[in-house]
N, C-alpha and C positions, 0 to 999 in steps of 0.2 A: 240703690233701693235692693231690698232684699224681695224673690219671689215674689209674686204677685199670690195674695191667697183672700179666700172670699172668707166672709162678715164670719157666717158661723167656724171656718176654722179659726179666724184668729180670737172669737170667743172661745173655744177647745183648746185652745193653746193657752189663754187667760186663765182658765181652769186647770189647767196642767201647773202654771206655775201658783195657783192659791191653795194647791190640791192639801196642805199641810194648816191653812184655815179654814176650815170646813164651818164653822158659826159665821164666822165671814163672808163665804163663798154664800152660802144658802141667803144672806140675805141681802149682798150685792148682784150674784149672779141674774133675777129676773128683773132688776133696773136697768142691766148691760139691755140683756135680751132684747125687751121691749123696744128699748131704742134701735138696735140692730136690727127686730121682727119690720121695724118702721121705714128703714132704711133698704132693708132689701138683703136678708140672712145671707141670697147667694150670690150678690153682688160682692164686687173684689172692695175688700175695704181702697184701696190706693185712689178710689174712685170718686171717696166718699170727702166732701168738699167742706170749708167750714161755712158757708151759706145753711148748711143743713141743719149743721149741728145749734148755730145762733137760732133757727127760726123753730127747732125744736125744744129747747129751751122756754122761748118765748111761750111755746102753746102747751107745755108741760110741767115744767118746774120755775114759771114768773117768781120772782123776788125770796128765791127757798135755796140757797148755796148750798144747804148742808144734805137735801136729797142729789146735788151734784157729782158728791165727792165719788159713788160707783164710777160713774162716767170717768171723770177727771184720773184716776187710777184707770182706768182703761183704757182713755186715749193717750197717757204719757206712756203708760207699756207699750202700747201700738207704735206710738213713737220712737222712742229706745229699738224697736225693732227693726224700725223701717217699714212696719206694714202697712203705713199712712204714707204718704206721699212727703205730706209735711206737717207741722208738731199744730194738732189741732184743739190742743189744749185752751192758748189763749181766746178760742170761739167761744169755749162753755160761761167767758165775762166773771172770772172768778176773781180776776186781779192779776197784777203782774209778778205774784210768789204764786200760779197755779203748778207751773212745770211742763213737764214734756219736754225738756231738751234732748235734742237730736245729737247722738254722734257725740264725741269730744267736747264738745264747746259747751256745757254748762251740766255735764248729766254727773260728773263727778264732787258739782257742787249739792246736786237734787237730790243724790245719793245718799248723801252727809260722807263721802270720800270712800264710798265702798262700791263704786262704779266697777265691774269687770267689762273691761274692753275683749270683744269676740268677732270676728266675722261668721258670714255666714253656715261657711263649713263646720267653725269650729260649736258655733252654738248646736248645731244637730247633734255632732259627737256629745256634748255633754249630757244632752235628751236621753240619747241612747246612752248612753254610764250609767244616768240616772236609772233609766227602764230598769238596764240591769242587773244596778244593785237592792233597786225595789223587788228585784223575781227574786232576791236568793232569801228574803224575811222569812217565808213558810221554811224553808229545807232547818233553817233556823230553830224555828219554832218548832219543827218534829223529834229534832235534836236537844233540845230544851226538854220535850217530854219525855222524849226514850233515857236521858238523863235524872230527870226526876222521879220515874218509877221508883231508881234506889233512894230510899226513905232517907238511906244513912248522907246525910248532907255534910258532915263534917272531913270527908276524905272520902271526898268524890271526883276524879279529875276528870272526868268529861261532862257535866256540869260545870266546872270551872273553865274550863275548856271551852264549849256553848258558850259560857256566856261573856269571857273576851268576847268571842268571835262577834257574836250580835252589838257590842259595846262598839265594833270596829266598824263597823257594818253600819252600824248608825251613825258613825262620827262621818262615815265615807256618804252618806246619806246628805247629809244635816250640811256638809260641804257643798255638795254638787248643789242641792237643793238654796242657796245661796247665791254660789254664782249667779244660776238661772234668777234668781229673784233681783240679781242685779246686774245683768246683762245689760249691754249697749250695744249694738250692732254699729260696723265701723265699715262701711264700703266708699267708695271714692266720691261719692256726691257727699254724703255727710262729712266727708274729712275737709271738701274744698281748700285741699293743695298743703292743708294742715297733716303734722306728724301726728300720727296715730298709728295704731295695730295694723300688720300690714304694711307701712312705708319703710323704702329705704334709705336711709337718715344720711347726708353725707356732709361731717363735721370740720374745723380745721379747730386745731388747740390755740388758741392765741397768747400764750406762754413759749412754745414749741415754736409753733408755725405748725407744728405735724396733721397730716388729717388722715382721718378715718371717715371708715363706712361701715353698715350695719341695717340690720333688719330690724325692726320692734316686733314683738309676741307676746302674745301671753304667755304666762309663767309656766303654765306647762308645756310650752311648745319652745324650751329654750335649750338652744345649742350651739353655745360658742362655739365651737369649733367651725362653724356654717357661719358663723359672724351675726347668731340669732341670739338679740340680747331680749331680756323682760322689757315690758313697758314699766312695769312696778321697780327697777333698775336704779341707781340713784342718774344715771342718764336718759334713762327710759321717761322718769317723774320730770326731768329736765327740758328736755325737748318735747313731749307733748303740748299739740295743738299749737307748734310754734309751726314759723311758715322760714323759705329761706330768704337770708337776712338777717333773721334776727341775734342776737346777742344772749347768750343761756350760759347760768353755773352750773356747774355738778360737782353736788356737794359728796365730794370724794372723798373713802378716812383718810387721805393724806391730807385733805385742806380743800377748798373751793377753787375751781379749778372752770375760766372764763374759755369760752366757745364760741365761735361761730357758726351757724347753718351756711352750707353751701347749697344741699339740694335737697328735695325731698318729690319720693316718688313711690307713686303709688300710694 
């Protein structure tokens, strides 16, 4: 589980995640807030139970599944980030494909293969990075205004530089927003013994009988010298969500290589 958060803190977190979709945010937040106010904004979200969710639906939106989409999105988000103690989406009774997958199990499929697995500390770093990058926007806007004061746009090096800087900044912001939008918190509880971010995995090459050990990390924390390999590498993609005893195939550049997972720790 992630560190406990109150219902209001979870809503604020969700609003930050939805910051680029203001119209959708205006439509959905009042529905989510009404649900959380009835639960109690100061209550810990990890204490929210499925029975409360089901009773709320029966009382406020019986037979109106379209009105439950904001709650589905919010509860799925809270499940992926381990804000709730379990996946509460099924209690909305929207069917088996409603989502809310926890940890590495099902999250990749739910997010269309875009799941960004991250530890709680890694999530905090992403949030701080995004806040820092967004904070640079006013300075660049001022640089653009200053450069545009020179009416000769044909040979305006400061203007070109400011536009280039703005383009690179917005690209970094979009990348961080995408990672946060598709973030899936991985901790020992959600991994349930399966290989994922933070796991130390020991493999046996079934062709050579050689053994190797490494730690799975997000792409931005890779350090081959320390045995830290990306979850998105061929090896990482082969072992993710597997347990000791499983045999997997790594699609290496030289061809497929069969491995057996000997140990998964953490």
